[in-house]
C-alpha positions in Angstrom: 0.0 0.0 0.0 1.5 3.4 -1.0 -0.6 5.5 1.3 -0.9 8.3 -1.3 -4.7 8.2 -1.8 -6.3 11.7 -2.0 -7.8 12.9 1.3 -11.2 13.3 -0.4 -11.4 9.8 -1.7 -12.8 7.0 0.5 -13.9 3.5 0.0 -17.6 3.0 0.2 -19.3 -0.4 0.7 -22.8 -1.7 0.1 -23.7 -5.2 1.1 -26.3 -7.2 -1.0 -27.2 -10.6 0.5 -27.7 -13.0 -2.4 -28.7 -16.6 -3.1 -30.6 -18.9 -0.6 -27.4 -19.0 1.4 -27.6 -15.2 2.1 -24.1 -14.6 0.8 -22.8 -11.1 1.4 -22.1 -9.8 -2.1 -20.3 -6.5 -1.6 -20.2 -3.5 -3.9 -17.1 -1.3 -3.3 -16.5 2.1 -4.9 -14.4 5.2 -4.7 -16.6 8.0 -3.2 -14.8 10.7 -5.3 -15.4 9.0 -8.7 -18.2 6.5 -8.1 -16.2 3.9 -10.0 -16.2 0.5 -8.3 -16.2 -3.2 -8.2 -18.6 -6.1 -7.4 -17.1 -8.7 -5.0 -18.5 -12.3 -5.1 -21.6 -12.0 -7.3 -23.0 -15.4 -6.4 -26.4 -14.8 -7.9 -29.6 -12.6 -7.8 -27.9 -10.2 -10.3 -30.9 -8.0 -10.7 -30.7 -7.1 -6.9 -26.9 -6.4 -7.3 -27.5 -4.2 -10.3 -30.3 -2.4 -8.7 -28.0 -1.5 -5.8 -25.3 -0.3 -8.3 -27.9 1.9 -10.0 -29.2 3.3 -6.7 -25.7 4.6 -5.9 -24.9 5.5 -9.6 -21.7 3.4 -9.6 -19.8 2.6 -12.7 -18.6 -1.0 -12.3 -15.1 -1.5 -13.7 -14.4 -5.1 -12.6 -15.5 -8.2 -10.6 -13.4 -9.4 -7.7 -13.7 -12.9 -6.3 -12.5 -14.3 -3.0 -13.2 -17.8 -4.0 -15.2 -19.9 -6.4 -17.9 -21.7 -4.4 -21.3 -21.4 -6.1 -22.8 -18.9 -3.6 -19.9 -16.5 -4.2 -19.1 -17.0 -7.9 -22.3 -18.5 -9.5 -23.3 -15.2 -11.3 -19.8 -14.2 -12.2 -19.7 -15.2 -15.9 -23.1 -13.6 -16.6 -22.4 -10.4 -14.8 -19.0 -10.0 -16.5 -20.7 -10.5 -19.9 -23.5 -8.0 -19.1 -21.2 -5.3 -17.8 -18.3 -6.1 -20.2 -15.9 -6.0 -17.3 -12.9 -8.2 -16.3 -12.8 -10.7 -13.5 -9.9 -10.6 -11.1 -9.3 -13.4 -8.6 -9.2 -15.8 -6.9 -5.8 -17.5 -6.6 -5.3 -20.1 -9.4 -5.7 -23.1 -7.1 -9.5 -22.3 -7.2 -9.6 -23.3 -10.9 -10.7 -26.6 -9.4 -13.9 -25.0 -8.1 -14.5 -22.8 -11.1 -14.6 -25.9 -13.3 -17.1 -27.4 -11.0 -19.6 -24.4 -11.1 -22.2 -26.2 -13.2 -22.1 -29.3 -11.0 -22.3 -27.1 -7.9 -25.3 -25.3 -9.3 -27.2 -28.6 -9.9 -26.2 -30.0 -6.5 -27.5 -27.0 -4.5 -30.4 -26.1 -6.7 -29.0 -22.9 -8.0 -29.7 -21.5 -11.5 -27.3 -22.8 -14.1 -23.8 -21.4 -13.7 -21.1 -21.0 -16.3 -17.4 -21.8 -16.1 -15.2 -18.7 -16.7 -11.5 -17.7 -16.8 -10.4 -14.8 -14.7 -8.4 -12.1 -16.6 -6.1 -12.1 -13.7 -5.3 -14.7 -11.1 -4.2 -13.2 -7.8 -1.3 -14.1 -5.4 -0.2 -13.2 -1.9 1.3 -9.7 -2.0 -0.5 -8.6 -5.1 -2.8 -5.5 -5.1 -6.0 -4.7 -6.9 -7.5 -1.3 -7.5 -11.1 -0.2 -7.0 -11.8 3.1 -8.7 -8.1 3.9 -8.2 -8.1 2.9 -4.5 -5.6 0.2 -3.8 -6.3 -3.0 -1.9 -3.8 -5.6 -0.7 -4.4 -9.2 -1.7 -3.8 -11.9 0.9 -3.8 -15.6 -0.1 -5.7 -17.3 2.7 -6.2 -21.0 1.8 -8.0 -23.5 3.9 -11.7 -23.1 3.1 -10.7 -23.4 -0.5 -7.2 -23.7 -1.8 -7.3 -20.5 -3.8 -9.2 -18.2 -1.4 -8.0 -14.6 -1.2 -8.8 -11.7 1.1 -9.0 -8.0 0.0 -7.6 -5.4 2.5 -8.0 -1.7 2.3 -5.5 -0.3 4.8 -6.7 3.3 4.9 -10.3 2.1 5.8 -9.0 -0.7 8.1 -11.4 -3.0 6.2 -10.9 -6.5 5.1 -13.2 -8.5 2.7 -12.6 -12.0 4.0 -15.1 -14.2 2.2 -15.5 -17.5 4.0 -12.3 -17.4 5.9 -13.5 -15.9 9.1 -16.9 -15.2 10.7 -18.0 -13.6 14.0 -17.3 -16.4 16.4 -16.6 -19.0 13.8 -14.4 -19.9 10.7 -15.1 -21.3 7.3 -16.0 -24.9 6.7 -13.1 -27.2 5.7 -15.1 -30.4 4.9 -15.4 -29.6 1.2 -13.0 -31.1 -1.2 -9.5 -29.6 -0.8 -10.4 -27.8 2.4 -8.0 -28.1 5.3 -8.5 -27.0 8.9 -4.9 -26.6 9.8 -4.2 -24.5 6.7 -7.2 -22.2 7.5 -6.3 -21.6 11.1 -2.8 -20.7 9.9 -4.1 -18.3 7.3 -6.2 -16.5 9.9 -3.5 -16.3 12.5 -0.6 -15.6 10.3 -2.2 -13.4 7.6 -5.3 -11.8 9.0 -4.6 -11.2 12.7 -1.3 -9.3 12.0 -3.3 -6.7 10.1 -4.4 -5.3 13.5 -7.1 -5.7 16.1 -8.9 -2.6 14.9 -9.5 -4.0 11.4 -13.1 -4.6 10.6 -13.9 -7.7 8.5 -16.8 -8.2 6.2 -17.4 -12.0 6.0 -19.2 -14.0 3.3 -22.1 -14.6 5.6 -23.5 -12.8 8.7 -22.5 -9.6 10.4 -19.2 -7.7 10.3 -16.7 -8.0 13.1 -13.2 -6.9 14.2 -10.1 -9.0 14.1 -9.4 -8.0 17.7 -12.7 -9.5 18.9 -11.9 -12.8 17.1 -8.4 -12.9 18.6 -9.9 -12.6 22.0 -13.0 -14.8 21.8 -13.2 -16.9 18.7 -13.4 -20.6 19.8 -11.4 -21.8 16.8 -8.5 -19.3 16.5 -8.3 -17.1 19.6 -5.0 -16.5 21.3 -6.1 -18.6 24.2 -6.9 -21.5 21.8 -3.6 -21.2 20.0 -1.8 -21.1 23.3 -3.4 -24.3 24.4 -2.6 -26.0 21.1 1.1 -25.0 21.3 1.6 -26.7 24.7 
């Protein structure tokens, strides 16, 4: 992060719960330019587009944390309708992108298309939203290619299904791994700072500090017990 964003520019966020899984699709945009991105368009595209229109946002790209159906099911169609590129997730989630049609049938979702991101993302990369820079953190465990988007000036992380208030992402899907997920949270998310707010893929927002203190899966107390 270069810390050179204009003082009048700020990152705005609108949350649109989509799909029967009530996944938190988020719309991010630069308040100075109204240019932004849609993160994790799992479905219900008309609801997402209505929110975009309500805020008069120009969408320049789609960002993906990971490729489970409730996060990525509407990606190909939305990219085509808006003529915008797809960035993310990390390339290990090609496994899940290829399975989107099967996922849709399995969970009773509308048909979903396979797609190829214009840009795969890696640990240490950055993405821009209307010129505002966000750091990319590769946080595998829920899926192998899961990424998190962190906007340092706002102290905000978009964490997908890595971390929730009082819980963590499931690891019982193919290529999930509990040990890897806990390491991702403790070694890549918690060092961002206790004051950082996180927007999860489901449920309410929280702070990293609260999870460090009380999350029954990844708190400091739990980690201390496991290290003995």
